[in-house]
C-alpha positions as CSV (number, residue, x, y, z in Angstrom):
1,X,28.1,-40.2,-9.7
2,X,26.1,-37.8,-8.1
3,X,26.7,-34.1,-7.9
4,X,27.1,-32.6,-4.5
5,X,27.6,-28.8,-5.3
6,X,25.8,-26.0,-6.9
7,X,22.1,-25.7,-6.9
8,X,21.6,-29.4,-5.7
9,X,22.4,-28.3,-2.1
10,X,19.4,-25.9,-2.2
11,X,16.9,-27.7,-4.2
12,X,13.9,-29.2,-3.0
13,X,12.7,-32.8,-3.6
14,X,10.5,-33.0,-6.6
15,X,7.7,-34.9,-4.4
16,X,4.6,-32.6,-3.5
17,X,4.6,-31.9,0.4
18,X,1.8,-33.2,2.2
19,X,-1.4,-30.8,2.6
20,X,-0.9,-30.8,6.5
21,X,2.7,-29.9,6.0
22,X,2.1,-26.9,3.8
23,X,-0.8,-25.8,5.9
24,X,1.7,-26.1,8.7
25,X,4.4,-23.9,7.2
26,X,1.6,-21.2,5.7
27,X,0.3,-20.9,9.5
28,X,4.2,-20.4,10.5
29,X,4.4,-17.5,7.9
30,X,1.3,-15.7,8.8
31,X,2.6,-15.8,12.4
32,X,5.9,-14.7,11.8
33,X,4.6,-11.8,9.5
34,X,2.2,-10.7,12.4
35,X,5.3,-10.3,15.0
36,X,8.4,-8.7,15.3
37,X,11.4,-10.2,14.2
38,X,13.4,-11.8,16.4
39,X,17.0,-13.3,16.8
40,X,19.2,-14.8,19.6
41,X,22.1,-13.0,20.9
42,X,24.3,-16.4,20.4
43,X,24.0,-19.2,18.1
44,X,20.6,-20.8,18.4
45,X,22.1,-24.2,19.5
46,X,23.0,-22.3,22.8
47,X,20.5,-21.8,25.3
48,X,21.0,-19.2,27.8
49,X,19.1,-19.0,31.4
50,X,16.4,-16.9,30.1
51,X,15.8,-18.8,26.9
52,X,15.6,-22.0,29.4
53,X,12.9,-20.3,31.3
54,X,10.7,-19.0,28.4
55,X,11.1,-22.6,26.7
56,X,9.6,-24.3,29.9
57,X,6.9,-21.8,30.2
58,X,5.7,-22.8,26.6
59,X,6.3,-26.4,27.0
60,X,4.3,-26.4,30.4
61,X,1.5,-24.3,29.0
62,X,0.9,-26.4,26.0
63,X,1.1,-29.7,28.0
64,X,-1.5,-28.6,30.3
65,X,-3.9,-27.5,27.4
66,X,-3.1,-30.8,25.6
67,X,-4.3,-32.8,28.8
68,X,-7.3,-30.6,29.1
69,X,-8.6,-31.2,25.6
70,X,-7.9,-34.9,26.0
71,X,-9.9,-35.1,29.3
72,X,-12.7,-32.9,28.0
73,X,-12.9,-34.9,25.2
74,X,-13.1,-38.3,26.8
75,X,-15.5,-36.6,29.2
76,X,-18.2,-35.7,26.5
77,X,-17.6,-39.4,24.9
78,X,-18.3,-40.9,28.2
79,X,-21.0,-38.5,29.3
80,X,-22.9,-39.6,26.0
81,X,-22.5,-43.3,26.9
82,X,-24.2,-42.8,30.2
83,X,-26.9,-40.6,29.0
84,X,-27.6,-43.1,26.1
85,X,-27.9,-46.3,28.7
86,X,-30.4,-44.1,30.9
87,X,-32.3,-43.1,27.6
88,X,-32.1,-46.4,25.7
89,X,-31.1,-48.9,28.2
90,X,-27.9,-50.8,28.1
91,X,-29.1,-54.0,26.6
92,X,-30.7,-52.6,23.7
93,X,-33.8,-54.8,23.2
94,X,-34.8,-53.6,20.0
95,X,-33.1,-52.3,16.8
96,X,-34.3,-48.8,16.8
97,X,-33.2,-48.6,20.6
98,X,-29.8,-49.9,19.5
99,X,-29.8,-47.3,16.7
100,X,-30.4,-44.4,18.9
101,X,-27.8,-45.5,21.2
102,X,-25.1,-45.7,19.0
103,X,-26.3,-42.6,16.8
104,X,-25.9,-40.6,20.2
105,X,-22.7,-42.3,21.4
106,X,-21.1,-42.2,18.2
107,X,-22.3,-38.7,17.4
108,X,-20.8,-37.2,20.3
109,X,-17.6,-39.2,20.3
110,X,-16.8,-38.5,16.5
111,X,-17.8,-34.7,17.0
112,X,-15.5,-34.6,20.3
113,X,-12.5,-36.5,18.8
114,X,-12.4,-34.3,15.7
115,X,-12.7,-31.2,17.4
116,X,-10.0,-32.2,20.1
117,X,-7.3,-33.4,17.2
118,X,-8.1,-30.0,15.4
119,X,-7.5,-27.8,18.5
120,X,-4.1,-30.2,19.4
121,X,-2.9,-29.7,15.8
122,X,-3.4,-25.8,16.0
123,X,-2.2,-25.4,19.4
124,X,1.1,-27.8,18.5
125,X,1.9,-25.3,15.7
126,X,1.3,-22.6,18.0
127,X,3.5,-23.8,20.6
128,X,6.2,-24.9,18.4
129,X,6.2,-21.3,16.9
130,X,6.5,-19.9,20.1
131,X,8.8,-22.2,21.2
132,X,11.4,-21.4,17.8
133,X,11.2,-17.6,18.7
134,X,11.9,-18.3,22.3
135,X,15.2,-20.0,21.2
136,X,15.9,-17.0,19.0
137,X,14.9,-18.8,15.9
138,X,12.6,-16.9,13.0
139,X,12.8,-19.2,10.1
140,X,11.1,-16.3,8.0
141,X,13.7,-13.7,9.0
142,X,15.2,-13.8,5.6
143,X,12.3,-14.6,3.0
144,X,14.8,-16.2,0.3
145,X,16.3,-18.5,2.8
146,X,16.4,-21.9,1.7
147,X,17.9,-23.1,5.3
148,X,14.6,-20.9,6.9
149,X,12.3,-22.6,4.8
150,X,13.7,-26.2,5.5
151,X,13.5,-25.4,9.1
152,X,9.9,-24.3,9.0
153,X,9.0,-27.5,7.1
154,X,10.5,-29.6,9.8
155,X,8.9,-27.8,12.6
156,X,5.7,-28.3,10.7
157,X,6.2,-31.9,10.7
158,X,7.2,-32.2,14.6
159,X,4.1,-30.1,15.5
160,X,1.9,-32.3,13.4
161,X,3.6,-35.7,14.0
162,X,4.2,-36.2,10.4
163,X,7.1,-38.8,9.6
164,X,10.3,-37.9,8.2
165,X,10.7,-38.0,4.3
166,X,11.9,-41.3,2.9
167,X,13.3,-40.4,-0.3
168,X,16.8,-40.7,-1.4
169,X,18.8,-37.6,-1.0
170,X,22.3,-37.1,-2.8
171,X,22.4,-40.7,-3.3
172,X,21.6,-41.5,0.2
173,X,18.6,-43.8,0.9
174,X,17.5,-44.0,4.5
175,X,15.8,-47.0,4.2
176,X,18.8,-49.2,2.5
177,X,19.4,-51.3,5.5
178,X,15.7,-51.2,7.1
179,X,13.5,-54.1,7.9
180,X,10.3,-53.8,6.1
181,X,8.6,-56.0,8.9
182,X,9.9,-53.7,11.8
183,X,8.6,-50.6,10.0
184,X,5.1,-52.4,9.3
185,X,4.9,-53.2,13.2
186,X,6.2,-50.0,14.4
187,X,3.5,-48.2,12.2
188,X,0.8,-50.4,13.8
189,X,1.5,-49.9,17.1
190,X,1.7,-46.0,16.7
191,X,-2.0,-46.2,15.3
192,X,-3.5,-48.2,18.2
193,X,-1.3,-46.7,21.2
194,X,-4.2,-45.0,23.0
195,X,-6.8,-47.4,22.5
196,X,-4.8,-50.4,24.0
197,X,-4.2,-48.3,27.0
198,X,-7.6,-47.4,27.7
199,X,-8.8,-50.8,27.1
200,X,-6.4,-52.3,29.4
201,X,-7.4,-49.8,32.3
202,X,-11.1,-50.7,31.4
203,X,-9.9,-54.4,32.0
204,X,-8.2,-53.9,35.2
205,X,-11.3,-51.8,36.7
206,X,-13.3,-54.5,35.7
207,X,-11.7,-57.0,37.9
208,X,-11.0,-54.9,40.8
209,X,-14.5,-52.7,41.0
210,X,-18.1,-54.0,41.8
211,X,-20.4,-54.1,38.8
212,X,-22.6,-51.2,39.9
213,X,-19.5,-49.0,40.2
214,X,-18.4,-50.3,36.9
215,X,-21.5,-49.6,35.2
216,X,-21.7,-45.9,36.3
217,X,-17.9,-45.0,36.0
218,X,-16.5,-47.4,33.5
219,X,-17.3,-44.9,30.6
220,X,-15.1,-42.3,32.3
221,X,-11.8,-44.4,33.0
222,X,-10.6,-42.9,29.5
223,X,-10.6,-39.3,31.0
224,X,-7.4,-39.6,33.0
225,X,-6.0,-41.9,30.6
226,X,-6.8,-39.8,27.3
227,X,-5.6,-37.0,29.2
228,X,-2.1,-38.4,30.3
229,X,-1.7,-39.7,26.8
230,X,-2.1,-36.4,25.1
231,X,0.2,-34.7,27.6
232,X,3.0,-37.2,27.0
233,X,2.7,-36.9,23.2
234,X,2.8,-33.2,23.5
235,X,5.7,-33.1,25.7
236,X,7.6,-35.4,23.1
237,X,6.3,-33.0,20.1
238,X,7.8,-29.9,22.0
239,X,11.1,-31.9,22.6
240,X,11.4,-33.1,19.3
241,X,10.7,-29.6,18.0
242,X,13.4,-28.0,20.4
243,X,16.0,-30.2,18.7
244,X,14.9,-29.3,15.1
245,X,15.2,-25.6,16.1
246,X,18.7,-26.0,17.2
247,X,20.0,-28.6,15.0
248,X,21.0,-26.4,11.8
249,X,22.9,-24.4,14.1
250,X,24.7,-27.1,15.9
251,X,25.1,-28.5,12.5
252,X,27.3,-25.9,11.4
253,X,29.2,-25.5,14.5
254,X,30.2,-28.9,14.7
255,X,30.8,-29.6,11.0
256,X,33.0,-26.2,10.8
257,X,34.9,-27.2,13.8
258,X,36.0,-30.3,12.2
259,X,37.2,-29.0,9.0
260,X,38.9,-25.9,10.6
261,X,41.5,-28.4,12.2
262,X,44.3,-27.7,9.6
263,X,43.9,-30.9,8.2
264,X,43.6,-31.1,4.3
265,X,42.0,-34.6,3.7
266,X,42.6,-36.7,0.6
267,X,40.0,-37.5,-1.8
268,X,39.3,-40.8,-0.4
269,X,39.2,-39.2,2.9
270,X,36.8,-36.5,2.0
271,X,34.6,-39.0,0.5
272,X,34.9,-41.1,3.9
273,X,33.3,-37.9,5.8
274,X,30.2,-38.0,3.6
275,X,30.1,-41.9,3.8
276,X,30.1,-41.3,7.9
277,X,26.9,-39.1,7.6
278,X,25.4,-41.1,5.0
279,X,26.0,-44.4,7.0
280,X,24.6,-42.8,10.4
281,X,21.2,-41.8,8.3
282,X,21.0,-45.6,7.0
283,X,21.5,-47.0,10.6
284,X,19.0,-44.9,12.1
285,X,16.5,-45.8,9.1
286,X,15.2,-42.1,9.3
287,X,16.3,-38.7,7.5
288,X,15.9,-36.8,10.2
289,X,16.2,-33.0,9.5
290,X,19.3,-32.4,11.5
291,X,20.9,-35.3,10.0
292,X,20.1,-33.8,6.4
293,X,21.7,-30.5,7.7
294,X,24.8,-32.3,8.6
295,X,25.2,-34.0,5.3
296,X,24.3,-30.6,3.6
297,X,27.3,-28.9,5.6
298,X,30.0,-31.7,5.0
299,X,28.7,-31.5,1.3
300,X,29.3,-27.9,1.1
301,X,32.8,-28.5,2.0
302,X,33.3,-31.6,0.1
303,X,33.1,-30.8,-3.9
304,X,34.0,-34.6,-5.4
305,X,31.2,-36.4,-7.2
306,X,29.5,-38.9,-5.3
307,X,30.0,-42.5,-6.4
308,X,27.0,-44.7,-6.2
309,X,26.7,-46.7,-2.7
310,X,27.8,-43.5,-1.0
311,X,25.4,-44.7,1.7
312,X,27.1,-48.2,1.9
313,X,27.9,-48.6,5.6
314,X,30.1,-51.5,4.8
315,X,32.3,-49.7,2.1
316,X,32.5,-46.7,4.8
317,X,34.0,-49.1,7.6
318,X,36.4,-50.6,4.8
319,X,37.5,-47.2,3.5
320,X,38.2,-46.0,7.2
321,X,40.4,-48.8,8.0
322,X,42.8,-47.7,5.1
323,X,42.9,-43.9,6.0
324,X,45.7,-42.1,7.8
325,X,45.3,-41.4,11.6
326,X,44.4,-37.5,10.9
327,X,41.7,-38.6,8.3
328,X,40.2,-40.9,10.5
329,X,40.0,-38.9,13.4
330,X,37.9,-36.4,11.3
331,X,36.0,-39.1,10.2
332,X,35.2,-40.4,13.4
333,X,34.5,-36.7,14.8
334,X,31.9,-36.4,11.9
335,X,30.2,-39.8,12.7
336,X,30.0,-38.6,16.5
337,X,28.2,-35.3,15.1
338,X,25.6,-37.2,12.9
339,X,25.2,-39.9,15.8
340,X,23.9,-37.1,18.3
341,X,22.5,-34.6,16.1
342,X,18.8,-35.8,16.3
343,X,18.7,-36.2,20.0
344,X,18.9,-39.5,20.0
345,X,21.9,-42.2,20.5
346,X,20.2,-45.6,19.3
347,X,21.7,-48.8,19.7
348,X,22.4,-49.3,15.8
349,X,24.2,-45.9,15.8
350,X,26.3,-47.1,18.9
351,X,27.3,-50.3,17.1
352,X,28.1,-48.5,13.9
353,X,30.4,-45.9,16.1
354,X,32.2,-49.2,17.8
355,X,32.7,-50.8,14.4
356,X,34.0,-47.5,13.1
357,X,36.4,-47.2,16.2
358,X,37.6,-50.8,15.8
359,X,38.1,-50.2,12.1
360,X,40.6,-47.4,13.1
361,X,42.5,-49.6,15.6
362,X,40.7,-47.8,18.6
363,X,38.9,-49.3,21.8
364,X,35.3,-48.8,21.4
365,X,34.0,-46.2,23.5
366,X,30.6,-44.5,23.2
367,X,30.6,-42.3,26.5
368,X,32.2,-39.4,24.6
369,X,29.2,-39.3,22.1
370,X,26.6,-39.6,24.8
371,X,28.3,-36.5,26.9
372,X,28.0,-34.5,23.6
373,X,24.4,-35.8,22.9
374,X,23.5,-34.4,26.5
375,X,25.4,-31.2,25.8
376,X,23.2,-30.6,22.4
377,X,20.0,-31.5,23.9
378,X,20.4,-29.0,26.9
379,X,21.8,-26.5,24.7
380,X,24.9,-26.1,26.5
381,X,27.1,-24.8,23.8
382,X,30.8,-25.3,23.3
383,X,30.0,-27.8,20.7
384,X,32.9,-27.1,19.0
385,X,35.5,-27.4,21.5
386,X,34.1,-30.6,22.7
387,X,34.2,-32.0,19.0
388,X,37.8,-31.0,18.5
389,X,38.6,-32.6,22.1
390,X,37.2,-36.0,20.8
391,X,39.5,-38.8,20.2
């Protein structure tokens, strides 16, 4: 059995956080300490017109800076390559010439790349902090708040593109049904992302341009490609950060609305609500901080000891089929909330939702979940009304 009450809900994992994550949280703390406190007039998950405008300004500025940083870094590396060819020749007739050539090109490229990465990390952290304040969230408004520290950690991970934790939480293993081969391929593709793009563009330029033009301008092909890639990645990072800013507030709103319907679920029904969130985590193969927030909110309302295998989606579907209609409806509502709270609605989550609806004797329909996801992502509010209206 696994306990789901008391200090367990606030306890942090014993594994030491990565250095970059700790530095990111420390930087957030220092930024917050130097600025006045901020708080939203409404729920953080609700974005009014002024907050949306401010968020757009933050994102646009960060994307432009990321593009410029990538262009400058690539231009310096390309310039070094052109200069090295003029000084030492392109054919490297001697070992000494080749050594000098690569010393110049490699030295400038390494220094420019390191400077670019450091700037992007720093500026991403700064932009994410600005974004959280624009949405009305100050994770360090209450120093002793475990929730605030968890949000700060999640934002630091988003800003620094660190993966979410993979360890078990409350008996839930995010990688329970994950394919090891798929994980390895995803990691490899992530590491070669921009290199493959620039290589493909260079091959294309070689085919369509003349030799003289290629010799002069080919090194600079990476400039627009790197700038564009940096801008895309920056936009994705800030979108994810916004999702994480709104997540805990949305989790409280959604779970509170589900439990505040005058239904007193049985012991099996209460565990089914936990199983719904755990199954969603397992199907996404990722412990997103917003999913963790939903899990914690459910566990705060379910005091029952958790049995082994609480994250087995097959057991969840079997239990769900035996529950009375009112409890089935609550479990499906929790499953909807868990499916959309990370801002995505993957094919695996859609499949789980359809299987759960079929287990309840309902016609599979994922459109309401997609509408709920869109409302959450744009900060439209009224999530409590929408989740109650489901089913």
